[in-house]
N, C-alpha and C positions, 0 to 999 in steps of 0.2 A: 608651155602649159598655162592656161588662163586661170585654173583653179588656184585661189589664194592670192591673186595678183592685187597689188595696191598701188595707188597713185603716189603716195608720200611714204617712201621707205624710211625716211628719217624718223618718222613717228612710231615705228615698230619697236617693241621691246624684244630683243633677240636673246634674252637670257636663256641659257641652256638648262633644261629641267634635270633634276637629280634622277639617277637611275632607280627604277622601281625595285623594291626589296624582292619581289617575286622573280625578277630577272636574275638577280644574283643567286637566289636559291636554285634556280634552274641551271645556271651555268656552272655552279660548283660541282655538278654531277659529271662534268666533262673535263678532260685534261687541258691544262693551260699551255698547250703547244701554240706555235705561231699559226694564226688563222690564215686560211686561204682567202686571198683578197682579189676581187674582180671590180674593175672600174670600166664604165661604159656609157654610151649615149642612149637617148630614147629612140632614135631612129638611125638608119644607115646614113652617115654623112654623104653629102653630094657635092655639087659643083662649087658650093661656097668654101669647100676645103682645098680647092685647087690653088696652089701657091702657098698653102699653109701646111696641110698634112700630105697632100698629093702634088705631084709635079703638074705644072700647067698643061692644059689640053689632055688630061688623063681621060681615057675611055671610061664612060659611065659604068660599063660592065665590070670594071676592075676596082671600083670604089670599095666594095665590101672587103675584098681580099686585102687591099692595102690597109684599110681600117683595122682589120683583125690581126695585122702584124704587130700592132702596138697596144690595142685594147682587147681585153679578154672576155667581154660580155656585151650584150645589147638588150635593151628593153624592147622586145620585138613587137611593136605596135601593129605590124602587118596583119597578124592573126586576129586582131580586134575587129577587123572589117571583113576578112575572108580567110577561110582555111586553105592553106596552100596545098597543091598536089604533092604526093610523096616524092616524086622525081625532083621537085624543086627543093624540098627539104634535104634530100640526099646531095644535091649540088652545093647547097650552103655548107653542109657538113664537110664535104670534100675540100672546099676552098678555105677552110679555117684551120688554125693550129690546134694541136691536141688539147691544149689547155683552155680553149675557147668554150664558153658556155652561153647557150641561148636561153632567154627568159621570155617565152611567148606570152602575150596577153590573151586572156580569155575572150572569145568572141562576144561582142556586145549583145547578140541575140540570146545569149545565155545569161550574162551578168546583169544586163540592164532590163530587169523585169522584177515585178513583185513576187511572182510565183516561181521562185527558184527551184522548189521541189519538183516542179513539172519539167524542168530542164535537165534532169539527171541523165536521161538517155542521150541528149545532145552532148553533154559534157563527157560521157563515156566514149562517144564517137570521136570527139576532139582529142581525148587522151590517146586513143588508138592511133590517130594520125601522128601526133607529136612524139610518140614513142620512137619514131624513126629518127629523131635527133640522137638517139642512143645515149652514150655517156656524155654527150655534149649538151644535154638538157639540164640547165641549171635549176629550173622550176617553172611554175606557171604563176603569172601575176593576174589576180582577179580584182578588178576595180568595181566596187559597188557604186551605183549612181547616187547623187546627192539626195534624192528623194527616198532612198531605201533606208528606213529608220528602224530603230529597235522594235517597233510595232510588228515588224516582219521577221523577228528573230527566230521564230519556230521554222519558218521556211528555210532560213539559213542553216539551222541545225540539221534539218532533214538532208539538205544538200551536202553538208560536210560529212555526215556519217555515211553517205552513199558514195562519196568521192574516192577514187582508187588510192590506196595507201602507198603505191609505188611511184606516184607522181607528186613531187614536192609542190605544195600549194601555199601561196601567200596572198592575203586579202588586204585591200586598202579600203578603209571606211571613210566616208565623207560627211554623212549627216551629223550635225552637231551633237545630237543626243547620245550617240555612242560614247562621247567623251564627257559631256557636261553632267550626265547622271553617273556618278562614280560606281554605284551598285551595278548598273548595266555594264559599264566598262569592265569591271572585275569579273563579272559573270561571263561576259563574252570572251574575254581573254582566257579564262579557265576552260571554256569549251574548246577554243582553238588549241590550247595546249593538250587537252585530252585527245583531240583528233590528230595531233601532230601537224597542225597547220600554223603557218607564220602570220604575223600581223605586220603589214608594210608600215614603215615609218616615213612620213612625208614632211620635209622641211621646206615650207613655203611661207612667204611673208605675211599674208593676210589671214592665215588659219594656223595660229600657233598651237591650237589644241591638238591638231593631228600630228604634231611633233611629240609623240609619246615615247616612253622608254621601256615599254613592256615587251620583252621577248618571250615568245611561247614555244620556240624551238631554238636550238643552239646556233642558228644562222640568222643574220640580219639582212633585210632588204630595205635599202634606204633610197628614197627619191628626193634629191636635193634640187631646189629651183633657185637659180641665181637672179640677180636684178641688174643686169647690164653693167657689170663691173662696179657696182656700188661698193664702198669700202667694207660694208657688212658682209658681202659675199666671201671675202677672204677671212674675216674673223670667224664666220660660221664654219668654213672649211677647217680652220685651225681647231675649233671646238670639236668637230667631228673626228679629226685625227687623234686628239686627246682621248675622246670617249671610246673610240675603237681600240686604242691601246689599253685602256682600262678594262674593257670587256674581254679583250684577248687574254689578259692576265687572269680574269675570272673564269675563263673556259669557253669563250666564243670560238666557234669552229670555222665559220665561213662568212664572208661579207660580199654582198652585191650592192655596189654604190653607183646609182644612175644619176648622172649629172646633167640637168636641164639648163641650158643657157638660152635665154630669149633670143639673143643674137648668136646663131649657131657657130659662127666663126670664132666666138670666144671660148668654145668648149675645150680646145686643146690647151690653151694657156691656163684655164682654171684647173684642168686635170693635172697639169704639170705642177702647179702650186700645191695642190692637194697631195700629190705623190711625195713632194719634198717634205711637207709637214708630217706625213705618215712616217717617212724615214727618220724624221727628227724625234718623234715621240715613241716609235716602235723600235728604233735603233736597227733599221733594216736598210737594204740597198736596192730598193726598187728603181728600175731604170727610168730616166727622164723621157718624156715624149720627144721624138725626133721630128723637127720641123723641116719642111722643104725650104730651100734658100729663098728668103723674102727680103728684097732690098727696096721695097716700096717707100720705106720711111728712113732715109739716110741721115736725117737731121740728128737723130739721137744715137746713131751708130749701132743700133740693135740689129744684128744679123744672126739669124738662127739657121742651122743646117739640119736637113732631114736625115 
């Protein structure tokens, strides 16, 4: 993901922001049971995972099935560019485990426009199609383009109030003014909470403002973007494990954590580190990622088994 990319990661202040008071007020209305946790990739891993997650010479048609044996969600970018036929959705549903959750991205012809209110009918059609994911639909991720500013907030409000209440919707804001103007930020978050819509949290190096801590629903959707195994990648994952544990104690119900690794082959190792940190702070026993046997680097004796 190019959004928020920087050349000099060492110059970035990665201090984790304090939790917004409104988040804690929201969460206290819910029981502090163990939250349902989903970790996944932004796209279906492919050939780059052969010899890492998949056996060598794995047939491409089996990539998704193998991936879904170990990860329980995916940020489904496919739908951002085209709406799949129902038969394809049913195929994906059938080849994934019962606890797998899809998180399809809103088509760009709906999300990437100033006149959102005029796209309600298109959004309703999209919702009709993705309902075929059934109970495997985790939610819909709607990414507003960088040029969609608070000047168009009325269009957003009309869209939100017309959006079906049975489809969990989470929105990612990118224009700086949604965050720099605190009055706008609080008003927008209040509107989302009123509509039962979530605010996506994005953790990327060059835009620390989009790493907000305001939850508007008792579920968190987090998009984490790594920096090619920079030491800060691991510190940030540790911070997230701590924060999720704190929110869980406050009443957080569910987490969707999408891990973007610029070098896709790094995704499993980062995920494994995150799982172990979650276990450490939440005192859980989430299962480590199983790696296919990889003996390409014998010098350090590190051999992992799938």
